C-alpha positions as CSV (number, residue, x, y, z in Angstrom):
1,M,98.2,-27.7,-154.3
2,R,99.2,-31.0,-153.6
3,L,99.0,-30.1,-149.6
4,P,95.6,-29.4,-149.8
5,F,94.6,-32.5,-151.8
6,L,96.4,-34.6,-149.6
7,A,95.1,-33.2,-146.2
8,L,91.5,-33.5,-148.3
9,L,92.4,-37.0,-149.2
10,S,93.4,-37.4,-145.4
11,R,90.3,-35.9,-143.6
12,Q,87.8,-38.0,-146.5
13,H,90.0,-41.6,-144.8
14,R,89.6,-40.5,-141.5
15,E,85.9,-40.5,-142.2
16,H,85.6,-43.4,-143.9
17,A,87.5,-44.8,-141.2
18,N,85.1,-43.6,-138.3
19,N,82.0,-44.5,-140.4
20,K,83.4,-48.4,-140.7
21,T,84.2,-48.1,-136.8
22,I,80.9,-46.8,-136.2
23,Q,79.7,-49.8,-138.1
24,L,81.8,-52.5,-136.8
25,S,80.6,-51.2,-133.1
26,Y,77.2,-51.1,-134.2
27,Y,77.5,-54.9,-135.4
28,D,79.5,-55.9,-132.1
29,S,76.7,-54.3,-130.2
30,F,73.9,-56.1,-132.1
31,S,75.7,-59.4,-131.8
32,V,76.0,-59.2,-128.1
33,C,72.7,-58.5,-127.6
34,Y,71.9,-61.3,-129.9
35,N,73.8,-63.8,-128.2
36,Q,72.9,-62.7,-124.8
37,S,68.7,-63.0,-126.0
38,M,70.0,-66.8,-126.9
39,K,71.6,-67.3,-123.8
40,E,68.5,-66.3,-122.0
41,S,66.5,-68.2,-124.3
42,D,68.4,-71.2,-124.0
43,T,68.4,-71.1,-119.9
44,N,64.5,-70.6,-119.8
45,C,64.2,-73.7,-122.4
46,K,67.3,-75.8,-120.9
47,P,65.5,-78.3,-118.5
48,E,66.5,-78.6,-114.8
49,H,68.1,-81.8,-114.3
50,N,69.0,-80.8,-110.6
51,K,65.2,-80.6,-110.0
52,E,64.0,-82.9,-107.3
53,Y,61.2,-85.2,-107.7
54,P,58.1,-84.5,-105.2
55,E,58.2,-87.0,-102.1
56,T,54.4,-87.9,-102.8
57,P,55.5,-91.0,-105.0
58,K,58.4,-91.6,-102.8
59,R,56.1,-92.2,-99.7
60,I,53.8,-94.3,-101.9
61,F,56.3,-96.6,-102.5
62,R,57.6,-96.9,-99.2
63,K,54.3,-97.7,-98.4
64,M,53.2,-100.4,-100.8
65,A,56.8,-102.0,-99.9
66,G,56.3,-102.1,-96.0
67,V,52.6,-103.5,-96.4
68,S,54.1,-106.2,-99.0
69,A,56.7,-107.0,-96.7
70,R,54.1,-106.9,-93.8
71,A,51.9,-109.1,-95.7
72,T,54.1,-112.1,-96.8
73,G,56.2,-111.5,-92.9
74,I,59.7,-111.1,-94.5
75,N,59.7,-107.7,-92.3
76,L,60.0,-109.6,-89.2
77,A,63.3,-112.1,-90.9
78,F,66.4,-110.0,-89.7
79,E,64.7,-109.1,-86.3
80,K,63.9,-112.9,-85.2
81,F,67.1,-113.8,-86.8
82,Q,68.8,-111.1,-84.3
83,E,66.5,-112.2,-81.6
84,T,67.8,-115.7,-81.6
85,R,71.4,-114.8,-82.6
86,N,72.0,-112.3,-79.9
87,K,69.7,-113.4,-77.1
88,E,68.6,-116.9,-77.2
89,W,71.3,-119.0,-78.8
90,P,74.0,-117.8,-76.0
91,N,71.6,-119.4,-73.2
92,M,70.6,-122.4,-75.0
93,T,72.2,-125.8,-74.3
94,T,73.8,-128.3,-76.8
95,K,70.7,-130.3,-77.0
96,Q,68.7,-127.0,-77.5
97,R,70.5,-126.0,-80.5
98,L,70.6,-129.1,-82.1
99,G,66.7,-129.0,-81.9
100,A,66.6,-125.5,-83.2
101,V,68.9,-126.5,-86.0
102,A,66.8,-129.7,-86.7
103,A,63.5,-127.8,-86.7
104,T,64.8,-125.1,-89.0
105,V,66.2,-127.7,-91.2
106,V,62.9,-129.3,-91.8
107,S,61.3,-126.2,-92.6
108,F,64.0,-125.3,-95.6
109,G,63.6,-129.2,-96.7
110,R,59.7,-128.7,-97.3
111,L,60.7,-125.7,-99.9
112,V,63.6,-127.2,-101.1
113,R,61.5,-130.6,-102.0
114,E,58.9,-128.0,-103.8
115,G,61.5,-126.3,-105.7
116,V,63.1,-129.5,-107.1
117,K,59.8,-130.4,-108.0
118,L,58.2,-127.2,-109.7
119,G,59.4,-128.1,-113.3
120,K,58.8,-131.8,-113.3
121,P,56.1,-133.0,-115.6
122,D,53.3,-134.9,-115.3
123,S,54.9,-138.0,-117.1
124,E,57.4,-138.6,-115.0
125,R,55.3,-138.2,-111.6
126,G,54.2,-141.1,-109.8
127,W,52.8,-142.8,-106.4
128,I,56.1,-142.1,-105.0
129,D,55.7,-138.1,-105.2
130,T,52.2,-138.5,-104.1
131,V,53.6,-140.4,-100.9
132,G,56.0,-137.4,-100.7
133,D,52.9,-135.0,-100.4
134,V,51.5,-136.8,-98.1
135,I,54.5,-137.3,-95.9
136,F,54.9,-133.4,-96.2
137,A,51.2,-132.8,-95.1
138,A,51.7,-134.8,-92.2
139,S,55.1,-133.1,-91.1
140,D,53.2,-129.9,-91.5
141,G,54.0,-129.3,-87.3
142,L,57.0,-131.7,-87.3
143,D,59.4,-128.5,-87.1
144,G,57.5,-126.9,-84.2
145,M,57.2,-130.6,-82.2
146,I,61.0,-131.1,-82.5
147,A,61.7,-127.3,-81.0
148,R,59.3,-127.6,-78.5
149,G,60.4,-131.5,-77.6
150,T,64.1,-129.8,-77.4
151,G,63.4,-127.0,-75.7
152,G,65.0,-125.7,-79.1
153,K,62.3,-123.5,-79.5
154,T,63.8,-119.5,-81.6
155,A,61.8,-116.6,-82.9
156,F,63.8,-117.4,-86.1
157,G,63.0,-120.9,-86.0
158,G,59.1,-120.0,-85.7
159,F,59.7,-117.7,-88.5
160,A,61.3,-119.9,-90.5
161,D,58.4,-122.5,-90.2
162,Q,55.6,-120.2,-90.9
163,F,57.6,-118.2,-94.1
164,F,59.4,-121.2,-95.9
165,G,58.2,-123.8,-94.5
166,D,54.6,-122.9,-95.1
167,K,53.6,-120.1,-97.1
168,V,56.1,-119.9,-99.8
169,S,56.6,-124.3,-99.9
170,R,52.5,-124.3,-100.2
171,W,52.8,-121.2,-103.2
172,V,55.6,-123.4,-105.1
173,K,53.2,-126.4,-104.9
174,E,50.2,-124.8,-105.9
175,I,52.1,-122.7,-108.8
176,S,53.3,-126.0,-110.1
177,M,50.0,-128.0,-110.2
178,A,48.1,-124.8,-112.1
179,S,50.9,-124.8,-114.4
180,R,50.2,-128.2,-115.3
181,G,46.2,-128.1,-115.0
182,R,45.6,-129.8,-112.1
183,I,43.9,-126.7,-110.4
184,S,43.0,-123.8,-112.7
185,W,45.0,-120.4,-111.8
186,P,42.0,-118.9,-109.5
187,H,42.3,-121.2,-107.0
188,V,45.9,-119.9,-106.8
189,I,45.5,-116.5,-106.6
190,T,42.7,-117.2,-103.9
191,R,44.8,-118.9,-101.6
192,I,48.0,-116.7,-102.1
193,V,45.5,-113.4,-101.3
194,R,44.0,-115.2,-98.2
195,D,47.6,-115.8,-96.6
196,L,49.0,-112.5,-97.4
197,C,45.9,-110.6,-95.9
198,V,46.1,-112.9,-92.2
199,T,49.6,-112.4,-92.1
200,Y,49.3,-108.9,-93.0
201,Q,46.6,-108.4,-90.0
202,R,48.0,-110.7,-87.6
203,D,51.2,-108.7,-87.8
204,K,49.5,-105.5,-87.2
205,I,47.7,-106.3,-84.4
206,T,50.8,-107.8,-82.8
207,E,52.7,-104.5,-83.4
208,E,49.6,-102.4,-81.8
209,T,49.2,-104.2,-78.8
210,G,53.1,-104.2,-77.9
211,G,52.9,-107.8,-78.5
212,A,50.5,-108.5,-75.7
213,V,48.0,-110.1,-78.6
214,S,50.1,-112.1,-81.2
215,V,49.4,-115.4,-83.3
216,D,46.3,-117.3,-83.0
217,A,46.6,-120.6,-81.3
218,S,43.1,-122.2,-81.4
219,P,43.2,-125.9,-80.5
220,K,43.5,-128.0,-83.8
221,S,40.2,-130.0,-83.3
222,D,38.5,-126.5,-84.1
223,P,37.2,-126.9,-87.6
224,F,38.2,-123.4,-87.9
225,S,41.7,-123.2,-86.6
226,G,43.9,-122.2,-89.5
227,K,46.1,-124.9,-88.9
228,Y,43.4,-127.4,-89.2
229,S,42.3,-125.9,-92.7
230,T,46.2,-126.0,-93.8
231,V,46.5,-129.7,-93.3
232,T,43.1,-131.0,-94.8
233,Y,43.9,-128.7,-98.0
234,L,47.6,-130.2,-98.4
235,F,45.7,-133.3,-98.3
236,V,44.0,-132.3,-101.0
237,N,46.3,-130.8,-102.9
238,A,48.2,-134.5,-102.9
239,L,45.1,-136.0,-104.0
240,L,44.4,-133.9,-106.7
241,D,48.3,-134.2,-107.7
242,S,48.1,-138.0,-107.8
243,P,47.8,-140.4,-110.4
244,L,44.0,-141.1,-109.4
245,G,43.5,-137.2,-109.3
246,K,44.2,-137.1,-112.8
247,K,41.7,-139.5,-113.6
248,I,39.0,-137.4,-111.8
249,P,37.2,-135.0,-114.1
250,G,37.6,-131.7,-114.5
251,W,34.3,-130.5,-112.4
252,A,34.9,-132.4,-109.8
253,R,38.4,-131.5,-109.2
254,E,37.4,-128.2,-109.7
255,T,34.5,-128.2,-107.3
256,L,36.9,-130.2,-104.3
257,A,39.3,-127.2,-105.0
258,T,36.7,-124.6,-104.6
259,V,35.3,-126.2,-101.3
260,T,39.1,-126.2,-99.8
261,D,39.1,-122.5,-101.1
262,A,36.2,-121.9,-98.6
263,H,37.4,-123.0,-96.2
264,L,40.6,-121.6,-95.9
265,V,38.9,-118.3,-96.8
266,V,36.2,-119.1,-93.8
267,T,38.9,-119.7,-91.4
268,G,41.6,-117.2,-92.2
269,I,38.6,-114.6,-91.0
270,A,37.8,-116.7,-87.9
271,S,41.4,-116.2,-87.2
272,V,41.7,-112.5,-87.3
273,K,38.4,-112.5,-85.8
274,R,39.8,-113.6,-82.8
275,L,42.7,-112.0,-82.6
276,K,40.7,-108.3,-82.9
277,D,38.2,-109.7,-80.2
278,S,41.5,-110.5,-77.5
279,Q,42.5,-106.7,-79.1
280,R,39.2,-105.0,-78.1
281,R,39.2,-107.3,-74.7
282,L,42.6,-105.6,-74.2
283,A,41.7,-102.1,-74.5
284,S,39.2,-102.6,-72.3
285,K,41.2,-103.7,-69.5
286,I,43.3,-101.1,-70.2
287,E,40.6,-98.4,-69.9
288,T,39.5,-100.2,-67.0
289,G,42.4,-100.0,-65.5
290,K,42.9,-95.8,-66.3
291,S,39.2,-94.8,-64.8
């Protein structure tokens, strides 16, 4: 009787074990399926860090950077430096090199002077500063005279004169005046925007014509000459920033600054117009030669 009982017990044990195995295998298969589904959902929801951004914003940023560099003229800095170092400097005499260095020092000197005086308050400014402003205005063409007189005219020297000696130094001066209430900020913005627009158009026309049409060089006696208007408004700034200018009524200062702005804008438009006229004449000659 004992053997059949043991056989029955053994069979029940095997069935229980088989049922447990089936349950475990079912649980394992369910776990695998669940884990796989969770991985797939995680994969679908996981952001793609390696995804590249579209090219459109990059092109926009590159275009903005290019326009800004051309408008300020800074895009020419390295090119002009390379031209002077590799082509002009080796063929210059000692006198020409000294003249080129002196002219460049004058250009940077005007910028350094305005930078040093930028934070100087009105209470510490006097007639000595005004005399310096007058000398600064009168020496606007001094660096060019030195370069031409010594034969030391270089590509980088011309860039330094226009960018550091003229534009940036004037902008620093005007920002200083506006911060001290000598002129209002709209005048500063108008003058800087005018400079940027004129520089951009000049560089664009020069590039389009391959250098055949370059910076306008109208006679200084012309009331619409850019150089004439620049010197004029430098003297106006010297007056407005002097101890005498501080006593001028606010409405009179604003009127004088507005007239100066208008003169600058008109001369800037006239300068660009002359360049565009030269560009059209050049294109007409080319077309005539082809026909």
